[in-house]
Structures are given as structure tokens and as C-alpha cells.
C-alpha positions as CSV (number, residue, x, y, z in Angstrom):
1,M,-8.2,-17.6,2.9
2,T,-10.9,-18.8,5.4
3,A,-10.6,-18.4,9.1
4,I,-10.5,-22.2,9.4
5,K,-7.4,-22.4,7.3
6,K,-5.8,-19.3,9.0
7,I,-6.3,-20.9,12.4
8,R,-4.9,-24.2,11.2
9,K,-1.8,-22.3,10.0
10,Y,-1.6,-20.3,13.2
11,L,-1.8,-23.5,15.3
12,A,0.9,-25.2,13.1
13,A,3.2,-22.2,13.6
14,N,2.5,-21.8,17.3
15,P,1.6,-25.2,18.7
16,T,2.5,-24.5,22.3
17,G,1.5,-20.9,22.8
18,A,-1.2,-19.7,25.2
19,S,-3.4,-18.4,22.4
20,S,-3.1,-21.7,20.6
21,R,-4.3,-23.6,23.7
22,I,-7.3,-21.3,23.9
23,L,-8.0,-21.8,20.2
24,V,-7.7,-25.6,20.5
25,R,-10.2,-25.6,23.3
26,F,-12.5,-23.3,21.3
27,V,-12.4,-25.6,18.2
28,L,-13.0,-28.7,20.3
29,A,-15.9,-27.0,22.1
30,L,-17.5,-26.0,18.8
31,E,-17.2,-29.5,17.4
32,T,-18.4,-31.3,20.5
33,E,-21.0,-28.6,21.4
34,E,-19.5,-28.4,24.9
35,S,-19.4,-25.3,27.0
36,F,-16.6,-22.7,26.4
37,L,-16.0,-19.7,28.6
38,L,-16.2,-16.6,26.4
39,A,-13.9,-14.9,28.9
40,D,-11.1,-17.1,27.5
41,L,-11.5,-15.5,24.1
42,Y,-10.9,-12.1,25.7
43,R,-7.4,-13.4,26.7
44,L,-6.5,-13.5,23.0
45,D,-4.8,-10.6,21.4
46,Y,-7.1,-8.6,19.1
47,D,-6.1,-10.1,15.8
48,V,-6.5,-13.7,17.1
49,F,-9.7,-12.8,18.8
50,K,-11.1,-11.5,15.5
51,L,-10.0,-14.7,13.9
52,A,-11.8,-16.7,16.5
53,L,-15.0,-14.8,15.8
54,E,-14.6,-15.4,12.1
55,L,-14.2,-19.1,12.9
56,L,-17.4,-19.1,14.8
57,D,-19.2,-17.6,11.8
58,E,-17.7,-20.1,9.3
59,W,-18.2,-23.1,11.6
60,R,-21.9,-23.2,10.8
61,L,-21.3,-23.4,7.0
62,D,-21.4,-26.9,5.6
63,R,-19.3,-26.0,2.6
64,Y,-16.2,-25.9,4.8
65,Y,-16.6,-29.5,6.0
66,T,-13.2,-30.7,4.8
67,A,-11.4,-27.8,6.2
68,K,-13.2,-28.2,9.5
69,G,-12.0,-31.8,9.6
70,Q,-8.4,-30.8,9.1
71,L,-8.6,-28.1,11.8
72,L,-10.3,-30.5,14.2
73,D,-7.6,-33.2,13.6
74,M,-4.9,-30.6,14.4
75,A,-6.8,-29.4,17.5
76,L,-7.2,-33.0,18.8
77,H,-3.5,-33.7,18.2
78,L,-2.4,-30.5,20.0
79,S,-4.8,-31.1,22.9
80,E,-3.5,-34.7,23.4
81,A,0.1,-33.3,23.3
82,E,-0.6,-30.8,26.0
83,P,0.7,-31.9,29.4
84,A,-2.1,-32.9,31.8
85,A,-1.0,-30.3,34.3
86,S,-1.9,-27.4,32.1
87,K,-5.5,-28.5,31.5
């Protein structure tokens, strides 16, 4: 299973967790080429951190285009659902 699919499953299972919020911001930053504080990745537990690094590696590969779109849709949905106060 690719990191993109693993993160999508992780976000679906943990939509409101602190790690999910970091991953959502990370996905959106990758897609929009916006800045992202690497220090935020260090807040993730080690397994999720490794997954984020795998995502970074996969993100550059065009063959995962469909999976990227599905993950991006989920990240956008979760970012819109997040209360404005926690941004």
C-alpha cells in the first residue's frame, strides 16, 4: 500500500486528531507549494512521521495522480471542517 493510501486511511480513521491536522496541512502545502514548518512534522509520533516522509517521496511521482487527488479531497474536506479557532 502506498503512503498516499495509508495517510488517506489514517485521516479517515482519525479525522480530528492533532496528527491528522498536521498531515492535512502538510498535504495541502505539498499541493499548493506553500510553506510548511518542518518542525510540525517533528510533533508527529515516529510511525506517522515516517509515513509523512514516505508521502513526500511519493508526491513527486506522476503515477499516483489519482490517489493524490483522493487524498487532497480528504485533506480539503477536513481542513474546511476544522474550527477557525484552531488554525
